[in-house]
C-alpha positions in Angstrom: 51.3 38.7 -73.8 51.0 36.9 -70.4 48.6 33.6 -70.8 45.2 32.9 -69.2 44.9 30.9 -66.0 41.3 28.8 -65.2 39.8 30.6 -62.3 38.4 33.9 -61.9 39.8 37.1 -62.2 41.1 38.2 -58.3 42.7 34.7 -57.9 45.4 35.5 -60.9 49.1 36.2 -60.0 50.8 39.3 -61.0 52.8 37.4 -63.7 49.4 35.2 -65.4 46.7 38.4 -65.7 46.1 39.9 -69.3 48.1 42.6 -70.4 45.7 45.6 -70.1 47.1 47.8 -72.1 47.1 48.4 -76.3 50.9 47.5 -76.6 51.3 48.9 -79.9 49.7 52.1 -79.1 52.0 51.9 -76.0 55.2 51.8 -78.1 54.2 54.0 -80.7 53.1 57.1 -78.1 56.7 56.2 -76.8 58.2 56.1 -79.8 56.2 59.4 -80.8 59.0 60.4 -77.9 62.0 59.4 -79.4 62.5 56.4 -77.3 61.9 52.5 -77.2 59.4 50.4 -75.3 60.5 47.3 -73.5 58.8 44.2 -72.7 58.4 44.7 -69.3 57.6 48.0 -69.1 54.3 47.0 -71.1 53.5 44.3 -68.1 54.6 47.0 -65.5 52.2 49.5 -67.5 49.7 46.8 -67.2 49.9 45.8 -63.8 49.7 49.6 -62.6 46.5 49.7 -64.3 45.3 46.5 -62.5 46.6 48.7 -59.4 44.1 51.7 -60.0 41.6 50.1 -60.8 41.4 47.2 -58.0 41.5 51.2 -56.2 38.5 52.9 -58.1 36.5 49.5 -57.2 37.3 49.6 -53.9 35.7 53.4 -53.4 32.7 52.2 -55.9 31.9 49.7 -53.5 32.7 52.0 -50.8 30.0 54.2 -52.1 27.3 51.8 -52.2 27.9 52.1 -56.4 28.2 49.3 -58.6 29.1 51.8 -61.5 32.8 52.7 -61.8 32.8 56.2 -62.4 35.8 58.8 -63.9 36.2 60.3 -60.3 36.8 56.5 -58.6 40.2 56.4 -61.0 
């Protein structure tokens, strides 16, 4: 798992951010597809989640709301 750094979440670099996905669940899902999962895939997936959330929070703010909703994703 990625190390936590001091400071705000917005100032964290991609390499030091917390992992946002449950690695064991992702690995189990992929294993069910008769494949294996590398550690890099978990980090990359987590980075994709960060990007999705960044876009969604921007959309939410642009629409004058403070609650992220499913359609913001």
